[in-house]
Each structure stands twice: as C-alpha cells, then as structure tokens.
N, C-alpha and C positions, 0 to 999 in steps of 0.2 A: 920586497921578498915575502912570500906567504909565511904565516906563523902556524906552526904545526906541532901538535903532540908535546907541548910544554907544559910546565907546572901551572901556567896561568889558568888552564881550563880544568885541571883536577881529573881524578880518575873517572872512568864511566860509571853511572849509577847501576847497581845490581840489586836483585831481590833473590830471596831464596824460596822456592816453592816447596811447600810441605809435601812429603812423599806419601802419595796415596796408595791403596791397594791397587795392584795392576789392573784388575777388572774394572774398577771404578774409574781409573784414569783412562783406560781404553774407551769405555762407553762415553766419558765425557767429551773426548775428542772426536769420536764417531759422529756425536750428536751435534757438536760444534761444526762439523763439516757437512751436516745435514745428509747423512748417509744411513741407510737402514742396514740391519745386520747382513742382509742379503746382498746389498751393494757392496759393502767392504768385503764380504766373503768371496764375491765374484772377482773383485779387483785383485785379492791376494791369492785367489785360486785355491781356497780352502773350503770346507763345508760350513754351512751356516750353523750346523750343530756344533762344530768344534769351536767356532767364533763365540757362540753362546755360552759354552762351557768356560771359555777363557774369561769372558766378562763376569760370570757368576763365581769364578774361582774353583770350579770343579775340575778344571785342567790348568796345569802350569806351562807357561810358554817357554820355549828355548830362546837363547840369545838370538839366533837367526829369525825366529818368528817375530820377536819384538821389533827387530830392525825392519822387517819387511812390512809389518803393520804400520809402523811409523812412517815409512816411506810412501805407503799407499795413502796414508792420511796427510801427507805433505806437511808434516810438523817441522817447526823450526828446530835446529840442531840443539838448542839449550833444552827444548822440551823432550826431544829424543833421549837425551842423557837422563832427564827425570823418568821417562817411561822405563828405562833400562833399570834405574835404580829401584823403581816401584816393584819390578820383577826379580829383584835380588842380584842384578848383574852390575858390573863397574861401567861407568861411562865410557864411551868410545871416542867422543869428540873433545879434543882439548879446548881449554879456554885459557889463552895466553894473554898477558897484559900487552898493551900497545907498544911498550918499549922492549918487548922481547926480541932478541936478535933473530929469531925465527921469522919475525914479521917485518924485517928491515925493508925488503924489497917492496912489500905492500905499502909501507910508509912513504917510501921513495915515489912509488906510483901515484899515491894520492897527492903528494907534493907537487909532482909534475903536472897533474891534472889541474890543480889549483892555480899554479903559476902560469900554466899555458892559457888558462881561461881569462887572465887579466887582459884588458881593463874591465871585464865584466865580473861582477861578484860571484863568488862560489864558496862553499863550506862543506865540511864533512861532519856528520853527526853519528851518534850511536844509536842504540834501539830506543832509548828514552828521549831522543832529541836533544841530548847534551852535546854541546860544541866540542869537537875533537880537533879541527883545524880549519883555517879561513884564510883567503887571500886578503890582500891590502885594500882591493876594491870594496870588499864586504865591510871591513871596519870603517872605511870612510862614510858609509851610509848610516852607522849607528851612533853618530855623535849626538850629544844632548839627552841620552837616555839617563835614568837613574843609575849612578854607579853600583848600587847594590844589585842590579840585575846582571852585572858583568862579573860579579864574584863567582868563582868556580864552584861547582860546575855550572856552566852558563846554558840554561835551557832556551833554545832558540825560538820555541813557540811561546813561552812566556815572555821572552824579550820582545817578540813581535806584537802580542796582543795585550799585554799589561798596560794599564793606563799610564804608568810612568815609563813605558818602553816606547816603541815605535808607533803605538796605536794612534796617537794624536796626529801623526804624519802620514798615516795611510788614508788616502783619499777615499778609496772604495773598501773602508774598514769592515762593514757588516758582510759584504760579500766575501772578502778575503778570510775573515774569521770563520764563516759557514764552511768555506773550502778546506781550511785546516782541520776543523772538527770532523768534517766527513772523512778526510784522510785518516785521522786518528781512529775513527769508528771502524774503518775497514782494517786498520792495522791490529786493533784489539780483536776483531773477528778471526783474523789470521793467526795471531799469537797467543790469545787469551792473557795478555799481559795486564795485571792488576794496577801496576803503576801507571800505565797508559790510560786505563779506565778513570783513575783518580784525577789524571791531568785533564781529562775531557771536562770533569765537573768543575775543576778549577777554572779553566779557560771561559766556560759558560758563565761563570759567576762574576766576571769582570764586567763593570759597566761600559756602555758604549760612549766613547767620547763625544762631547758636544758637537765638535766640528763634524763628526760623522753623521750625527743626527740631522745636521743642517744640510749635508751634501746630497745632491740629487743621485739616484741610482745610476750606476754605470754599467749595468749588466749587459746592455745591448751592444757595447763596444767589441768585446772579444768573446763573449759567452758562447757563441756558436762554435768556437774553436778551442779556447782555453780560458781559464779564470786568470785574469791579469793581476798583478800587484802594481798598485799606482801609489808611488811614494813621493811626498813633497820633500825636495831638497834645495840647496842653495842654487842649484842650476834650474830650478822649477819642477815641475811634476814629471817623474821618470816612470816609464811603464814597462814592466818586465813579464815574461813567461818563464817558467822553470822546468828543467828536466832532472830526473833522479837516476843515478848509476849505482849499481851494486856489483860486488865481485861475483864472477861466474864460478859455479862449482866449489864454493868453499867447504872445507872440512875442519875449520877452526871456529868455534863459537864466536869469539870476538870479531873475527873478520866477517862472518856471515851477517853480523848485525850493524856493520858499517854502511853508510850511504853518503854519496856525494850529491848535494843539491846545487845545480848550476843555473844561474839566472842569466837570461838573454834579453837584449833590447827588443821590445815589441813594436818600435817604430824607429825611423832614422834619427829622430831628434834625441831620443834616449841614447842611442849609440854615440852621437856626437858629444853629448853631455858627459858621458862616461869617459870618453878619450880625453876631453879637457881636464876632467877631475884627475886622471892619471898623470897628465903633463903637469898639473899643479903639484902632485905629490912628488914627481920626480925632481922638479925645480926646488921644492922645499927640502928634500933629501940632499940635493947637491949643495945648497946653501949651508946645510948644517955640517957637511963634511969639510967645507972650506975652513 
C-alpha cells in the first residue's frame, strides 16, 4: 500500500519572501517574464503611463489591479499573495497544511493515483522537491542509500544525485543530472524561488561517481524522444521515462505546489522486471502476515 502524508516525511519546506515595495516587486516579475511595460499594459488593457506610475510608486493599485497584473504575469499563487501584501492588501489564496480536512479529497486523489500506478514507481513532491508520498514500487528502488538521506524532509533530487544516494546506481548519471538541473532552472525562472536556486548549486557541487565516469554515453538511446532514467537494480538495468501531473485550477497555495511524478517502463524488459519485483513484495508481505 502506498505511504502518504505521514510524519516520516515531515512538513513541506517553506520560505518567507521579504515584502518589497509593490512597484519594485511588479517590475521584478515583469522583467522575469521578459515583458516590456508596453507588453504588460496591452495584456492588462491599461495605459503604459498608468503601469509606469504603478512601478514608480506615483500611483497606488487597487486590489483588483494587483490581481489582474499577477494573473497576466502568470505568477504562482504564493507570489500573488506576496504581491498583494506589498500593496497593503491581505492575501487572497489560503495556504493549508496537507493534513487539513479541506484537502482530504485531494489527499485521497493522490493516494489513488500512486496506488493505481503500481507496479510502476510514482511519488508526490512539494515545490522544493520534498517527498510528500510514494508507492511501494518507488521505495523498493531506493534500498542501499545512506539512511541520512531518508531523514525527513526527504529531498528526492538530493536522494537521486548525492554520491551516497542513487547516483552510483544511475547508469546514465551525467545525462540524468543535467536533465534534473535543467528542470530546476526552468522552475526557478517560473517561480523565482531562492531555495531552488541554492539547490541547483548544491546538486552541481556533487562529484560524479567513478562508475558514471567509466560508463559510455547513452544519449542516443532515447534522447530524440525523452531523457531516460537508467537504474541498476537486482533485476538488472531498468529504464524509465517519467510524466508530471499537477492539479488543475488550484486556489490553495499548498495544492498548487504539489506534483506527482510517475515513472513508466521504457522497454518491455523493465515492465516485466517491475512486475516480478511487485510479486516478491506481495509474497514477502503475505509471509509476514502468517
């Protein structure tokens, strides 16, 4: 059975963004989105002069204007709350804990997705890639890692790339690391998250395992379609591709930052091996129950 939302994983990591002057914050996000004042003014259907006055502080925005501009800038809900606070308004989007009764149906939905994906591995993470939930197929693949990396909150990227984690068993380590770092760069560009920026530097600082240095490049295998994960296991080398699922139209900050990463077998041999591993887990669980 999938393991989810338990104390084993600890609470999601959070940071507090310092509240800037509204105009400075607006300009920062406009530039982050590579939009000129004219671009944003046209999107929001306001004059460039009015937008300029908002950025310089010569005009004060209404709550509706703040929400309109944050929507046109496609800001994350967390940052929209910060934008409102910078203009002197109360946050609009609630941020509940994962065990809040209001999120029960969402927790159940995640549990169903993880359980339904078995015997293939799947996990749910928060905005900083801290593990929120995972199914048994995922846990069966992380044996042998340093127990310290499994202390909550478990960061799945650190678990994957750390020399004491899965790194020494990832056959195409350099390719997979570059893929994850590229994803993080994109996430930082979208969210402006300083914690993720620091995580990129941490992941880059890890040494490449000797086994990865000796392994030939595997980019030709699946690179024209997806970047695979090739993992050495007791069943041999398993090859995966992954998909990411998020909740549609969330209005809660916590929910908007959750994502489900589901791994699929990239070849028939991996699918067969995962089914054999699932049968072994079921047999072991049955023996313990007797």
